[in-house]
N, CA, C and O atoms as CSV, one atom per row, in Angstrom:
chain,resi,resn,atom,element,x,y,z
A,1,MET,N,N,0.996,-1.209,-0.064
A,1,MET,CA,C,0.039,0.158,0.082
A,1,MET,C,C,0.928,1.194,0.065
A,1,MET,O,O,1.973,1.085,0.706
A,2,LYS,N,N,0.676,2.242,-0.599
A,2,LYS,CA,C,1.052,3.344,-0.743
A,2,LYS,C,C,0.119,4.670,-0.627
A,2,LYS,O,O,-1.036,4.549,-1.037
A,3,VAL,N,N,0.480,5.785,-0.161
A,3,VAL,CA,C,-0.201,7.146,0.164
A,3,VAL,C,C,0.642,8.200,-0.593
A,3,VAL,O,O,1.863,8.260,-0.737
A,4,GLN,N,N,-0.305,8.984,-1.021
A,4,GLN,CA,C,0.032,10.229,-1.859
A,4,GLN,C,C,-0.868,11.329,-1.426
A,4,GLN,O,O,-2.064,11.100,-1.249
A,5,ILE,N,N,-0.247,12.770,-1.206
A,5,ILE,CA,C,-1.153,13.443,-0.805
A,5,ILE,C,C,-1.037,14.568,-2.170
A,5,ILE,O,O,0.006,14.805,-2.778
A,6,ASP,N,N,-2.345,15.154,-2.450
A,6,ASP,CA,C,-2.559,15.743,-3.541
A,6,ASP,C,C,-2.173,17.138,-3.119
A,6,ASP,O,O,-2.859,17.566,-2.191
A,7,SER,N,N,-1.139,18.040,-3.625
A,7,SER,CA,C,-0.787,19.021,-2.951
A,7,SER,C,C,-1.653,20.048,-3.519
A,7,SER,O,O,-1.646,21.033,-2.781
A,8,GLY,N,N,-2.412,20.206,-4.568
A,8,GLY,CA,C,-3.309,20.907,-5.057
A,8,GLY,C,C,-4.630,20.877,-4.114
A,8,GLY,O,O,-5.416,21.824,-4.152
A,9,ARG,N,N,-4.796,20.040,-3.479
A,9,ARG,CA,C,-6.274,19.912,-2.866
A,9,ARG,C,C,-5.813,20.242,-1.227
A,9,ARG,O,O,-6.523,20.985,-0.551
A,10,CYS,N,N,-4.650,19.666,-0.696
A,10,CYS,CA,C,-4.313,20.138,0.724
A,10,CYS,C,C,-4.459,21.520,1.123
A,10,CYS,O,O,-3.946,22.381,0.408
A,11,GLN,N,N,-5.084,21.848,2.163
A,11,GLN,CA,C,-5.416,23.199,2.761
A,11,GLN,C,C,-4.651,23.438,3.994
A,11,GLN,O,O,-4.672,24.470,4.665
A,12,GLY,N,N,-3.854,22.180,4.257
A,12,GLY,CA,C,-3.188,22.500,5.705
A,12,GLY,C,C,-3.711,22.276,7.034
A,12,GLY,O,O,-3.126,22.669,8.043
A,13,HIS,N,N,-5.004,21.536,7.047
A,13,HIS,CA,C,-5.532,21.364,8.162
A,13,HIS,C,C,-4.543,20.481,9.252
A,13,HIS,O,O,-4.524,20.710,10.462
A,14,GLY,N,N,-3.911,19.664,8.723
A,14,GLY,CA,C,-2.820,18.849,9.812
A,14,GLY,C,C,-3.479,17.685,10.365
A,14,GLY,O,O,-3.010,17.173,11.382
A,15,ARG,N,N,-4.641,17.148,9.743
A,15,ARG,CA,C,-5.239,16.066,10.520
A,15,ARG,C,C,-4.404,14.850,10.224
A,15,ARG,O,O,-4.308,14.040,11.146
A,16,CYS,N,N,-3.883,14.626,9.280
A,16,CYS,CA,C,-3.206,13.484,8.806
A,16,CYS,C,C,-1.985,13.325,9.778
A,16,CYS,O,O,-1.923,12.242,10.361
A,17,TYR,N,N,-0.951,14.299,10.051
A,17,TYR,CA,C,0.217,14.421,10.687
A,17,TYR,C,C,-0.352,14.348,12.243
A,17,TYR,O,O,0.231,13.640,13.064
A,18,ASP,N,N,-1.285,14.962,12.528
A,18,ASP,CA,C,-1.870,14.881,13.857
A,18,ASP,C,C,-2.238,13.417,14.190
A,18,ASP,O,O,-1.785,12.956,15.238
A,19,LEU,N,N,-3.032,12.623,13.384
A,19,LEU,CA,C,-3.297,11.272,13.348
A,19,LEU,C,C,-2.267,10.211,13.391
A,19,LEU,O,O,-2.319,9.247,14.155
A,20,VAL,N,N,-1.350,10.431,12.550
A,20,VAL,CA,C,-0.607,9.536,12.305
A,20,VAL,C,C,0.670,10.005,11.842
A,20,VAL,O,O,1.044,9.950,10.671
A,21,PRO,N,N,1.448,10.558,12.996
A,21,PRO,CA,C,2.659,11.453,12.638
A,21,PRO,C,C,3.804,10.533,12.080
A,21,PRO,O,O,4.826,11.073,11.655
A,22,ASP,N,N,3.671,9.121,12.063
A,22,ASP,CA,C,4.936,8.247,11.691
A,22,ASP,C,C,4.659,8.096,10.131
A,22,ASP,O,O,5.475,7.594,9.357
A,23,LEU,N,N,3.544,8.538,9.799
A,23,LEU,CA,C,3.401,8.281,8.104
A,23,LEU,C,C,3.263,9.852,7.304
A,23,LEU,O,O,3.277,10.016,6.084
A,24,PHE,N,N,3.145,10.811,8.236
A,24,PHE,CA,C,2.954,12.010,7.622
A,24,PHE,C,C,3.668,13.105,8.371
A,24,PHE,O,O,3.807,12.869,9.572
A,25,GLY,N,N,4.107,14.145,7.975
A,25,GLY,CA,C,4.709,15.174,8.374
A,25,GLY,C,C,4.053,16.620,7.706
A,25,GLY,O,O,3.172,16.703,6.850
A,26,GLU,N,N,4.695,17.583,8.309
A,26,GLU,CA,C,4.326,18.814,7.687
A,26,GLU,C,C,5.293,19.560,7.076
A,26,GLU,O,O,6.425,19.374,7.523
A,27,ASP,N,N,5.153,20.581,5.927
A,27,ASP,CA,C,6.406,21.278,5.549
A,27,ASP,C,C,6.388,22.521,5.996
A,27,ASP,O,O,5.536,22.925,6.787
A,28,ASP,N,N,7.350,23.247,5.517
A,28,ASP,CA,C,7.453,24.675,6.280
A,28,ASP,C,C,6.383,25.616,6.377
A,28,ASP,O,O,6.373,26.601,7.116
A,29,GLU,N,N,5.314,25.189,5.439
A,29,GLU,CA,C,4.127,26.148,5.551
A,29,GLU,C,C,2.939,25.141,5.953
A,29,GLU,O,O,1.882,25.275,5.337
A,30,GLY,N,N,3.027,24.180,6.902
A,30,GLY,CA,C,1.998,23.663,7.528
A,30,GLY,C,C,1.202,22.643,6.503
A,30,GLY,O,O,0.175,22.132,6.950
A,31,TYR,N,N,1.601,22.319,5.178
A,31,TYR,CA,C,1.055,21.338,4.695
A,31,TYR,C,C,1.241,20.181,4.797
A,31,TYR,O,O,2.334,19.882,5.279
A,32,GLY,N,N,0.371,19.116,4.437
A,32,GLY,CA,C,0.748,17.548,4.503
A,32,GLY,C,C,2.012,16.994,3.768
A,32,GLY,O,O,2.060,17.271,2.569
A,33,THR,N,N,3.050,16.252,4.285
A,33,THR,CA,C,3.749,15.717,3.304
A,33,THR,C,C,3.932,14.283,3.701
A,33,THR,O,O,3.659,14.032,4.875
A,34,VAL,N,N,4.399,13.163,2.842
A,34,VAL,CA,C,4.204,11.897,3.132
A,34,VAL,C,C,5.545,11.596,3.653
A,34,VAL,O,O,6.534,12.186,3.218
A,35,LEU,N,N,5.625,10.571,4.701
A,35,LEU,CA,C,6.793,10.175,5.209
A,35,LEU,C,C,6.762,8.547,4.919
A,35,LEU,O,O,7.837,8.011,4.653
A,36,GLY,N,N,5.754,7.875,4.956
A,36,GLY,CA,C,5.862,6.638,4.454
A,36,GLY,C,C,6.821,5.783,5.473
A,36,GLY,O,O,6.791,5.798,6.703
A,37,ASP,N,N,7.718,5.001,4.565
A,37,ASP,CA,C,8.697,4.122,5.346
A,37,ASP,C,C,9.617,4.611,5.495
A,37,ASP,O,O,10.596,3.903,5.728
A,38,GLY,N,N,9.748,5.866,5.446
A,38,GLY,CA,C,11.316,6.755,5.529
A,38,GLY,C,C,11.913,7.300,4.337
A,38,GLY,O,O,12.739,8.203,4.475
A,39,ASP,N,N,11.669,6.960,3.392
A,39,ASP,CA,C,12.324,7.100,2.088
A,39,ASP,C,C,11.646,8.308,1.270
A,39,ASP,O,O,12.193,8.946,0.370
A,40,GLY,N,N,10.533,8.464,1.694
A,40,GLY,CA,C,9.480,9.425,0.858
A,40,GLY,C,C,8.780,8.933,-0.364
A,40,GLY,O,O,8.214,9.665,-1.176
A,41,ASP,N,N,8.861,7.687,-0.428
A,41,ASP,CA,C,8.174,7.235,-1.655
A,41,ASP,C,C,6.759,6.794,-1.407
A,41,ASP,O,O,6.159,6.155,-2.271
A,42,GLY,N,N,6.174,7.128,-0.199
A,42,GLY,CA,C,4.648,6.719,0.284
A,42,GLY,C,C,4.572,5.277,0.336
A,42,GLY,O,O,3.515,4.878,-0.154
A,43,VAL,N,N,5.470,4.184,0.839
A,43,VAL,CA,C,5.187,3.095,1.254
A,43,VAL,C,C,4.609,2.966,2.626
A,43,VAL,O,O,5.143,3.689,3.467
A,44,VAL,N,N,3.867,2.385,2.933
A,44,VAL,CA,C,3.044,2.231,4.048
A,44,VAL,C,C,3.559,1.153,4.800
A,44,VAL,O,O,3.149,0.068,4.387
A,45,PRO,N,N,4.409,1.087,5.878
A,45,PRO,CA,C,5.074,-0.027,6.465
A,45,PRO,C,C,4.014,-1.021,7.088
A,45,PRO,O,O,2.960,-0.569,7.537
A,46,SER,N,N,4.291,-2.371,7.115
A,46,SER,CA,C,3.296,-3.375,7.321
A,46,SER,C,C,2.642,-2.897,8.997
A,46,SER,O,O,3.320,-2.346,9.864
A,47,GLY,N,N,1.451,-3.212,9.100
A,47,GLY,CA,C,0.925,-3.101,10.426
A,47,GLY,C,C,0.164,-1.683,10.240
A,47,GLY,O,O,-0.839,-1.465,10.919
A,48,LYS,N,N,0.621,-0.758,9.356
A,48,LYS,CA,C,0.172,0.672,9.258
A,48,LYS,C,C,-0.880,1.126,8.516
A,48,LYS,O,O,-1.300,2.282,8.459
A,49,GLU,N,N,-1.351,-0.012,7.855
A,49,GLU,CA,C,-2.430,0.141,6.789
A,49,GLU,C,C,-3.602,0.940,7.246
A,49,GLU,O,O,-4.149,1.841,6.609
A,50,HIS,N,N,-3.969,0.426,8.620
A,50,HIS,CA,C,-5.243,0.937,9.027
A,50,HIS,C,C,-5.025,2.710,9.374
A,50,HIS,O,O,-5.781,3.614,9.018
A,51,ASP,N,N,-3.923,2.813,10.063
A,51,ASP,CA,C,-3.683,4.419,10.227
A,51,ASP,C,C,-3.482,5.331,8.974
A,51,ASP,O,O,-3.531,6.557,9.072
A,52,ALA,N,N,-3.225,4.602,7.645
A,52,ALA,CA,C,-3.238,5.405,6.650
A,52,ALA,C,C,-4.475,5.434,5.950
A,52,ALA,O,O,-4.599,6.240,5.028
A,53,LEU,N,N,-5.500,4.596,6.282
A,53,LEU,CA,C,-6.711,4.453,6.026
A,53,LEU,C,C,-7.510,5.658,6.721
A,53,LEU,O,O,-8.307,6.422,6.177
A,54,LEU,N,N,-7.154,5.640,7.872
A,54,LEU,CA,C,-7.801,6.666,9.052
A,54,LEU,C,C,-7.377,7.882,8.563
A,54,LEU,O,O,-8.282,8.715,8.504
A,55,ALA,N,N,-6.120,8.313,8.133
A,55,ALA,CA,C,-5.777,9.626,7.732
A,55,ALA,C,C,-6.319,10.124,6.468
A,55,ALA,O,O,-6.494,11.332,6.310
A,56,ALA,N,N,-6.605,9.248,5.534
A,56,ALA,CA,C,-7.164,9.341,4.262
A,56,ALA,C,C,-8.850,9.714,4.594
A,56,ALA,O,O,-9.537,10.635,4.154
A,57,SER,N,N,-9.169,8.692,5.476
A,57,SER,CA,C,-10.680,9.251,5.720
A,57,SER,C,C,-11.119,10.624,6.510
A,57,SER,O,O,-12.198,11.200,6.368
A,58,ASN,N,N,-10.189,10.965,7.257
A,58,ASN,CA,C,-10.276,12.249,8.166
A,58,ASN,C,C,-9.983,13.565,7.335
A,58,ASN,O,O,-10.475,14.635,7.693
A,59,CYS,N,N,-9.243,13.474,6.318
A,59,CYS,CA,C,-8.745,14.734,5.484
A,59,CYS,C,C,-9.788,15.166,4.936
A,59,CYS,O,O,-10.266,14.420,4.082
A,60,PRO,N,N,-10.499,16.468,5.203
A,60,PRO,CA,C,-11.503,17.394,4.957
A,60,PRO,C,C,-11.522,17.586,3.186
A,60,PRO,O,O,-12.620,17.618,2.630
A,61,GLU,N,N,-10.628,17.673,2.609
A,61,GLU,CA,C,-10.108,17.888,1.277
A,61,GLU,C,C,-10.302,16.799,0.546
A,61,GLU,O,O,-10.609,16.927,-0.639
A,62,ARG,N,N,-10.142,15.418,1.180
A,62,ARG,CA,C,-9.957,13.905,0.585
A,62,ARG,C,C,-8.526,14.349,-0.364
A,62,ARG,O,O,-8.573,14.155,-1.579
A,63,ALA,N,N,-7.562,14.811,0.116
A,63,ALA,CA,C,-6.290,14.817,-0.589
A,63,ALA,C,C,-5.555,13.890,-0.502
A,63,ALA,O,O,-4.589,13.846,-1.262
A,64,ILE,N,N,-5.763,12.912,0.398
A,64,ILE,CA,C,-4.866,11.868,0.356
A,64,ILE,C,C,-5.457,10.626,-0.215
A,64,ILE,O,O,-6.554,10.133,0.047
A,65,ASN,N,N,-4.325,10.107,-1.239
A,65,ASN,CA,C,-4.856,8.992,-1.975
A,65,ASN,C,C,-4.269,7.622,-1.565
A,65,ASN,O,O,-3.053,7.432,-1.540
A,66,VAL,N,N,-4.917,6.946,-1.337
A,66,VAL,CA,C,-4.450,5.480,-1.065
A,66,VAL,C,C,-4.599,4.574,-2.195
A,66,VAL,O,O,-5.604,4.375,-2.877
A,67,LEU,N,N,-3.230,3.963,-2.301
A,67,LEU,CA,C,-2.870,3.205,-3.532
A,67,LEU,C,C,-2.822,1.472,-3.204
A,67,LEU,O,O,-1.781,0.995,-2.750
A,68,LYS,N,N,-3.534,0.949,-3.364
A,68,LYS,CA,C,-3.584,-0.667,-2.819
A,68,LYS,C,C,-2.794,-1.234,-4.020
A,68,LYS,O,O,-3.299,-1.220,-5.142
A,69,GLU,N,N,-1.683,-1.684,-3.818
A,69,GLU,CA,C,-1.001,-2.662,-4.562
A,69,GLU,C,C,-1.283,-4.119,-4.779
A,69,GLU,O,O,-1.527,-4.867,-3.832
A,70,ALA,N,N,-1.247,-4.539,-6.079
A,70,ALA,CA,C,-1.552,-5.989,-6.178
A,70,ALA,C,C,-0.649,-7.180,-5.765
A,70,ALA,O,O,-1.047,-8.336,-5.911
C-alpha cells in the first residue's frame, strides 16, 4: 500500500500528521507531506495500513490518495 498527498487539494488542516505522525509530516508552511517508510516514496509499513486509511478518511479535502498494490 502507498499513500500520496494531492498538493493541489491539501489546505493544511494537519489532521493527517496529527493522527498518524509516523506516516505524515508537515512542510514549512504546514501542508501535509508523506513520510511513509522513511524514504519518501509513500510506502506504508506493514501493520500501518489502518492508520493510513484513518488519515485519508479524516482529510476534509480528500487530498490523501491510498493506492492498494496488487
